[in-house]
Backbone as CSV, one residue per row, in Angstrom:
resi,resn,N_x,N_y,N_z,CA_x,CA_y,CA_z,C_x,C_y,C_z
1,MET,-56.887,-38.137,-3.605,-57.009,-37.936,-5.014,-58.215,-38.674,-5.546
2,ALA,-58.683,-38.173,-6.581,-59.868,-38.786,-7.157,-59.474,-39.807,-8.195
3,ASP,-60.239,-40.858,-8.186,-59.994,-41.884,-9.199,-60.474,-41.371,-10.556
4,PRO,-59.717,-41.737,-11.611,-60.141,-41.297,-12.936,-61.496,-41.865,-13.314
5,GLN,-61.892,-42.942,-12.736,-63.168,-43.536,-13.090,-64.324,-42.769,-12.460
6,GLN,-64.071,-42.024,-11.421,-65.152,-41.369,-10.707,-65.420,-39.943,-11.215
7,ILE,-64.569,-39.397,-12.073,-64.788,-38.036,-12.575,-65.884,-38.105,-13.646
8,PRO,-66.968,-37.415,-13.418,-68.035,-37.459,-14.421,-67.639,-36.637,-15.658
9,GLU,-67.907,-37.197,-16.805,-67.622,-36.491,-18.062,-68.792,-35.565,-18.369
10,PRO,-68.486,-34.422,-18.996,-69.594,-33.537,-19.355,-70.460,-34.220,-20.422
11,PRO,-71.770,-34.032,-20.373,-72.629,-34.695,-21.355,-72.355,-34.147,-22.757
12,LYS,-72.291,-35.057,-23.758,-72.062,-34.652,-25.153,-73.375,-34.151,-25.743
13,GLN,-73.277,-33.049,-26.504,-74.475,-32.554,-27.168,-74.775,-33.464,-28.340
14,SER,-75.977,-33.513,-28.662,-76.395,-34.383,-29.746,-75.798,-33.889,-31.062
15,SER,-75.115,-34.772,-31.745,-74.547,-34.383,-33.039,-75.652,-34.166,-34.060
16,LEU,-76.780,-34.815,-33.878,-77.910,-34.627,-34.780,-78.438,-33.199,-34.680
17,LEU,-78.533,-32.678,-33.474,-79.014,-31.316,-33.276,-78.080,-30.301,-33.932
18,SER,-76.796,-30.478,-33.761,-75.856,-29.530,-34.364,-75.869,-29.641,-35.883
19,MET,-76.043,-30.835,-36.410,-76.091,-31.007,-37.863,-77.328,-30.316,-38.433
20,VAL,-78.451,-30.457,-37.760,-79.680,-29.813,-38.208,-79.513,-28.300,-38.191
21,LEU,-78.905,-27.778,-37.148,-78.695,-26.335,-37.074,-77.766,-25.847,-38.181
22,TYR,-76.713,-26.597,-38.455,-75.783,-26.207,-39.513,-76.444,-26.229,-40.892
23,LEU,-77.405,-27.083,-41.077,-78.098,-27.143,-42.362,-79.278,-26.183,-42.425
24,LEU,-80.004,-26.066,-41.339,-81.223,-25.286,-41.331,-80.977,-23.782,-41.401
25,VAL,-80.015,-23.287,-40.684,-79.757,-21.845,-40.649,-79.379,-21.307,-42.035
26,PRO,-78.442,-21.919,-42.774,-78.138,-21.395,-44.112,-79.319,-21.500,-45.078
27,LEU,-80.103,-22.574,-44.970,-81.266,-22.703,-45.846,-82.299,-21.619,-45.572
28,LEU,-82.539,-21.338,-44.318,-83.474,-20.267,-43.977,-82.964,-18.911,-44.451
29,ALA,-81.681,-18.682,-44.313,-81.101,-17.414,-44.767,-81.219,-17.280,-46.280
30,ALA,-80.950,-18.354,-47.003,-81.057,-18.309,-48.465,-82.504,-18.099,-48.892
31,GLY,-83.423,-18.777,-48.239,-84.837,-18.606,-48.564,-85.315,-17.197,-48.296
32,ALA,-84.906,-16.638,-47.183,-85.288,-15.264,-46.863,-84.660,-14.291,-47.853
33,GLY,-83.431,-14.555,-48.243,-82.762,-13.684,-49.208,-83.446,-13.692,-50.561
34,ALA,-84.035,-14.812,-50.927,-84.741,-14.892,-52.204,-86.165,-14.355,-52.090
35,ALA,-86.805,-14.555,-50.957,-88.210,-14.183,-50.808,-88.412,-12.695,-50.547
36,VAL,-87.529,-12.074,-49.814,-87.712,-10.668,-49.439,-87.797,-9.756,-50.661
37,PRO,-86.901,-9.849,-51.645,-87.042,-8.961,-52.806,-88.346,-9.182,-53.568
38,MET,-88.800,-10.433,-53.637,-90.054,-10.692,-54.343,-91.240,-10.107,-53.588
39,LEU,-91.218,-10.185,-52.274,-92.323,-9.652,-51.488,-92.331,-8.130,-51.469
40,LEU,-91.158,-7.532,-51.523,-91.075,-6.077,-51.476,-91.287,-5.422,-52.834
41,ALA,-91.196,-6.202,-53.907,-91.397,-5.639,-55.241,-92.842,-5.175,-55.362
42,LYS,-93.015,-4.022,-55.950,-94.352,-3.453,-56.046,-95.133,-4.032,-57.214
43,GLY,-94.447,-4.675,-58.147,-95.142,-5.303,-59.256,-95.609,-4.331,-60.318
44,GLU,-95.023,-3.168,-60.373,-95.417,-2.206,-61.386,-94.788,-2.586,-62.713
45,ARG,-95.541,-2.402,-63.766,-95.024,-2.680,-65.098,-94.361,-1.430,-65.642
46,SER,-93.459,-1.661,-66.550,-92.804,-0.513,-67.161,-93.802,0.203,-68.064
47,PRO,-93.667,1.508,-68.239,-94.602,2.252,-69.082,-94.615,1.751,-70.517
48,VAL,-93.476,1.309,-71.020,-93.410,0.820,-72.392,-94.269,-0.422,-72.538
49,HIS,-94.190,-1.339,-71.567,-94.955,-2.577,-71.636,-96.455,-2.289,-71.553
50,GLU,-96.871,-1.382,-70.677,-98.279,-1.033,-70.563,-98.773,-0.379,-71.842
51,GLU,-97.920,0.422,-72.463,-98.292,1.083,-73.704,-98.547,0.049,-74.793
52,GLU,-97.686,-0.974,-74.870,-97.858,-2.001,-75.881,-99.136,-2.791,-75.647
53,LEU,-99.481,-3.061,-74.384,-100.672,-3.837,-74.097,-101.949,-3.059,-74.385
54,SER,-101.898,-1.745,-74.273,-103.099,-0.952,-74.462,-103.354,-0.623,-75.931
55,GLN,-102.424,-0.934,-76.819,-102.594,-0.613,-78.222,-103.600,-1.550,-78.873
56,GLU,-104.337,-1.005,-79.826,-105.235,-1.831,-80.616,-104.404,-2.595,-81.631
57,THR,-104.814,-3.816,-81.906,-104.082,-4.631,-82.863,-104.954,-4.934,-84.070
58,VAL,-104.286,-5.151,-85.179,-104.948,-5.553,-86.416,-104.176,-6.723,-87.007
59,VAL,-104.824,-7.429,-87.893,-104.212,-8.580,-88.549,-103.947,-8.209,-90.000
60,ILE,-102.692,-8.390,-90.428,-102.367,-8.170,-91.837,-101.896,-9.489,-92.442
61,SER,-102.207,-9.669,-93.694,-101.890,-10.927,-94.368,-100.427,-10.955,-94.791
62,PHE,-99.784,-12.068,-94.531,-98.405,-12.277,-94.979,-98.387,-13.052,-96.287
63,GLY,-99.332,-13.949,-96.449,-99.411,-14.713,-97.678,-99.375,-16.206,-97.423
64,GLU,-99.214,-16.926,-98.514,-99.227,-18.383,-98.463,-97.886,-18.924,-98.920
65,VAL,-97.463,-20.007,-98.282,-96.199,-20.652,-98.622,-96.444,-22.156,-98.688
66,VAL,-95.950,-22.779,-99.755,-95.990,-24.236,-99.881,-94.555,-24.697,-100.050
67,ALA,-94.133,-25.640,-99.185,-92.739,-26.090,-99.223,-92.677,-27.600,-99.039
68,ASN,-91.656,-28.210,-99.649,-91.368,-29.626,-99.424,-90.736,-29.776,-98.056
69,LEU,-91.128,-30.825,-97.357,-90.501,-31.135,-96.079,-89.361,-32.110,-96.300
70,SER,-88.430,-32.123,-95.398,-87.252,-32.984,-95.490,-87.602,-34.375,-94.971
71,GLU,-88.157,-35.219,-95.844,-88.607,-36.547,-95.437,-87.926,-37.663,-96.215
72,GLY,-86.785,-37.411,-96.790,-86.074,-38.478,-97.496,-86.791,-38.886,-98.767
73,ARG,-87.195,-40.153,-98.829,-87.820,-40.680,-100.048,-89.256,-40.211,-100.235
74,MET,-89.941,-39.936,-99.158,-91.350,-39.539,-99.269,-91.459,-38.055,-99.599
75,ASN,-92.435,-37.733,-100.415,-92.711,-36.330,-100.711,-93.794,-35.845,-99.763
76,ARG,-93.430,-34.939,-98.887,-94.375,-34.326,-97.959,-94.335,-32.828,-98.184
77,TYR,-95.508,-32.211,-98.132,-95.620,-30.779,-98.352,-96.257,-30.121,-97.138
78,LEU,-95.806,-28.930,-96.859,-96.423,-28.108,-95.821,-96.981,-26.865,-96.496
79,ARG,-98.258,-26.656,-96.284,-98.916,-25.477,-96.842,-99.303,-24.572,-95.678
80,LEU,-98.766,-23.371,-95.695,-99.015,-22.387,-94.642,-99.682,-21.151,-95.227
81,ARG,-100.693,-20.669,-94.551,-101.227,-19.335,-94.843,-101.075,-18.559,-93.546
82,ILE,-100.316,-17.477,-93.625,-99.868,-16.769,-92.429,-100.414,-15.347,-92.412
83,SER,-100.790,-14.911,-91.209,-101.135,-13.516,-90.958,-100.301,-13.031,-89.783
84,LEU,-100.133,-11.726,-89.711,-99.321,-11.123,-88.655,-100.192,-10.218,-87.796
85,LEU,-100.061,-10.341,-86.488,-100.769,-9.487,-85.543,-99.864,-8.305,-85.215
86,VAL,-100.323,-7.094,-85.588,-99.498,-5.897,-85.425,-100.320,-4.793,-84.764
87,SER,-99.618,-3.783,-84.295,-100.266,-2.616,-83.718,-100.950,-1.820,-84.828
88,LYS,-102.122,-1.297,-84.519,-102.847,-0.499,-85.503,-102.045,0.738,-85.906
89,ASP,-101.240,1.258,-84.968,-100.426,2.440,-85.251,-99.360,2.167,-86.308
90,HIS,-98.893,0.933,-86.403,-97.811,0.591,-87.329,-98.296,-0.196,-88.547
91,GLN,-99.600,-0.290,-88.737,-100.145,-1.108,-89.815,-99.655,-0.657,-91.188
92,LYS,-99.806,0.606,-91.500,-99.415,1.120,-92.827,-97.922,0.928,-93.068
93,GLU,-97.139,1.275,-92.062,-95.680,1.150,-92.174,-95.273,-0.301,-92.456
94,LEU,-95.870,-1.244,-91.738,-95.507,-2.649,-91.920,-96.016,-3.210,-93.240
95,GLU,-97.172,-2.763,-93.680,-97.670,-3.210,-94.986,-96.734,-2.752,-96.098
96,GLU,-96.225,-1.516,-95.992,-95.268,-1.021,-96.987,-93.954,-1.793,-96.917
97,GLN,-93.489,-2.084,-95.701,-92.249,-2.852,-95.556,-92.413,-4.272,-96.071
98,LEU,-93.604,-4.849,-95.915,-93.839,-6.200,-96.429,-93.791,-6.238,-97.952
99,LEU,-94.190,-5.147,-98.595,-94.079,-5.100,-100.055,-92.620,-5.184,-100.490
100,VAL,-91.737,-4.557,-99.722,-90.311,-4.552,-100.051,-89.618,-5.817,-99.547
101,ASP,-89.811,-6.144,-98.270,-89.085,-7.252,-97.640,-89.837,-8.574,-97.658
102,GLY,-91.083,-8.570,-98.099,-91.879,-9.797,-98.130,-91.244,-10.919,-98.935
103,PRO,-90.737,-10.644,-100.150,-90.090,-11.721,-100.914,-88.867,-12.313,-100.205
104,LEU,-88.097,-11.479,-99.502,-86.954,-11.999,-98.743,-87.416,-12.909,-97.608
105,LEU,-88.470,-12.489,-96.920,-88.994,-13.302,-95.822,-89.581,-14.619,-96.329
106,LYS,-90.289,-14.572,-97.455,-90.849,-15.811,-98.009,-89.745,-16.747,-98.468
107,ASN,-88.685,-16.203,-99.045,-87.549,-17.027,-99.451,-86.914,-17.700,-98.236
108,TRP,-86.715,-16.931,-97.164,-86.171,-17.521,-95.940,-87.102,-18.599,-95.402
109,LEU,-88.403,-18.313,-95.413,-89.377,-19.258,-94.873,-89.392,-20.559,-95.669
110,LEU,-89.307,-20.465,-96.994,-89.248,-21.678,-97.821,-88.023,-22.516,-97.474
111,SER,-86.887,-21.883,-97.360,-85.659,-22.607,-97.013,-85.736,-23.189,-95.608
112,HIS,-86.271,-22.413,-94.688,-86.352,-22.851,-93.293,-87.296,-24.047,-93.143
113,VAL,-88.451,-23.968,-93.770,-89.432,-25.051,-93.667,-88.936,-26.295,-94.397
114,SER,-88.182,-26.113,-95.466,-87.665,-27.263,-96.219,-86.697,-28.099,-95.398
115,ASP,-86.095,-27.518,-94.381,-85.199,-28.268,-93.495,-85.948,-29.005,-92.388
116,LYS,-87.231,-28.763,-92.250,-88.025,-29.390,-91.191,-88.538,-30.758,-91.638
117,THR,-88.739,-31.627,-90.659,-89.393,-32.911,-90.911,-90.806,-32.837,-90.336
118,VAL,-91.601,-33.857,-90.640,-92.956,-33.900,-90.095,-92.906,-33.952,-88.571
119,GLU,-91.941,-34.666,-88.031,-91.801,-34.759,-86.571,-91.473,-33.400,-85.949
120,ASP,-90.725,-32.564,-86.676,-90.363,-31.240,-86.154,-91.577,-30.336,-85.980
121,ILE,-92.578,-30.493,-86.846,-93.725,-29.583,-86.825,-94.993,-30.249,-86.312
122,ARG,-94.875,-31.486,-85.860,-96.056,-32.223,-85.396,-96.533,-31.681,-84.050
123,GLY,-97.831,-31.572,-83.927,-98.437,-31.206,-82.652,-98.319,-29.728,-82.313
124,LYS,-98.868,-29.422,-81.172,-98.908,-28.032,-80.709,-97.514,-27.471,-80.462
125,SER,-96.644,-28.264,-79.849,-95.304,-27.754,-79.530,-94.497,-27.494,-80.798
126,GLY,-94.621,-28.354,-81.796,-93.911,-28.143,-83.056,-94.400,-26.904,-83.782
127,GLN,-95.723,-26.705,-83.792,-96.280,-25.518,-84.438,-95.886,-24.248,-83.692
128,ASN,-95.893,-24.310,-82.370,-95.491,-23.129,-81.595,-94.020,-22.796,-81.802
129,MET,-93.181,-23.820,-81.914,-91.763,-23.562,-82.163,-91.577,-22.897,-83.524
130,LEU,-92.267,-23.404,-84.546,-92.184,-22.804,-85.877,-92.720,-21.379,-85.846
131,ARG,-93.800,-21.159,-85.130,-94.382,-19.815,-85.012,-93.378,-18.845,-84.381
132,ARG,-92.696,-19.277,-83.320,-91.700,-18.407,-82.664,-90.520,-18.123,-83.588
133,GLU,-90.081,-19.125,-84.340,-88.962,-18.918,-85.266,-89.337,-17.915,-86.346
134,ILE,-90.550,-18.036,-86.873,-91.012,-17.094,-87.897,-91.151,-15.695,-87.300
135,LEU,-91.718,-15.607,-86.106,-91.896,-14.307,-85.448,-90.558,-13.613,-85.219
136,ASP,-89.566,-14.350,-84.757,-88.237,-13.763,-84.535,-87.651,-13.232,-85.835
137,ARG,-87.770,-13.999,-86.900,-87.192,-13.581,-88.184,-87.939,-12.376,-88.762
138,VAL,-89.264,-12.394,-88.664,-90.059,-11.278,-89.190,-89.729,-9.996,-88.429
139,ASN,-89.669,-10.067,-87.113,-89.330,-8.872,-86.328,-87.915,-8.399,-86.619
140,HIS,-86.991,-9.324,-86.794,-85.612,-8.946,-87.104,-85.536,-8.227,-88.452
141,THR,-86.312,-8.693,-89.414,-86.266,-8.114,-90.760,-87.042,-6.802,-90.849
142,LEU,-88.214,-6.746,-90.233,-89.078,-5.576,-90.391,-88.806,-4.460,-89.387
143,SER,-88.176,-4.757,-88.283,-87.947,-3.745,-87.244,-86.538,-3.195,-87.369
144,LYS,-86.423,-2.111,-88.074,-85.107,-1.514,-88.320,-84.520,-0.868,-87.063
145,ASP,-85.386,-0.405,-86.151,-84.899,0.254,-84.937,-84.718,-0.707,-83.764
146,GLY,-84.968,-1.989,-83.977,-84.762,-2.976,-82.926,-85.983,-3.242,-82.061
147,ARG,-87.044,-2.474,-82.234,-88.279,-2.700,-81.467,-89.185,-3.632,-82.255
148,ASP,-89.709,-4.623,-81.583,-90.590,-5.579,-82.252,-91.904,-4.907,-82.611
149,ARG,-92.253,-4.997,-83.874,-93.504,-4.406,-84.356,-94.594,-5.468,-84.530
150,VAL,-94.188,-6.699,-84.732,-95.140,-7.791,-84.931,-95.289,-8.516,-83.597
151,PHE,-96.528,-8.621,-83.121,-96.782,-9.236,-81.818,-96.914,-10.750,-81.904
152,ASP,-97.482,-11.247,-83.011,-97.692,-12.690,-83.118,-97.808,-13.082,-84.581
153,VAL,-97.499,-14.336,-84.843,-97.686,-14.947,-86.154,-98.873,-15.886,-86.021
154,LEU,-99.846,-15.722,-86.898,-101.061,-16.535,-86.847,-101.098,-17.463,-88.054
155,PHE,-101.316,-18.739,-87.813,-101.469,-19.700,-88.901,-102.953,-19.790,-89.239
156,GLU,-103.329,-19.296,-90.410,-104.707,-19.435,-90.861,-104.921,-20.817,-91.464
157,GLU,-103.859,-21.349,-92.031,-103.911,-22.694,-92.604,-102.576,-23.369,-92.332
158,PHE,-102.629,-24.620,-91.907,-101.423,-25.384,-91.592,-101.704,-26.824,-92.012
159,ASN,-101.380,-27.148,-93.257,-101.683,-28.474,-93.801,-100.413,-29.199,-94.183
160,VAL,-100.307,-30.450,-93.749,-99.214,-31.323,-94.166,-99.827,-32.406,-95.033
161,GLN,-99.272,-32.594,-96.230,-99.772,-33.634,-97.144,-98.646,-34.540,-97.541
């Protein structure tokens, strides 16, 4: 009979190697699953998006707004002169709608800006946030069919006093 001490044990596989395989295989599969659709996409734009990019744009005046800022004891004013970047095809339609809905939009803008502080509108990021908020509201009000007609809000004047 053989002594138990003399029976050679099978060599153990490295636990590090198996751990790496268990981690590496799922990561590679996930990466391939995410990368393949991006690589196979043809990158074609939708016809609607290309149509919007190819349109000529014009700038129409929205007007000027002066509002008190929410600064507690200090009186701070924001003076804005705004223009809207729109498609040339919709210029007449939007100018007519601004005659009707312009006072409502200016009223909203006065109330909205009055809730802002100087810190809210300071710098590029604050101005861009205000620009996006105005753009969303203008498109919501002027676009009855749900399609955005105004491409951008342009600040011709942006003064805080």
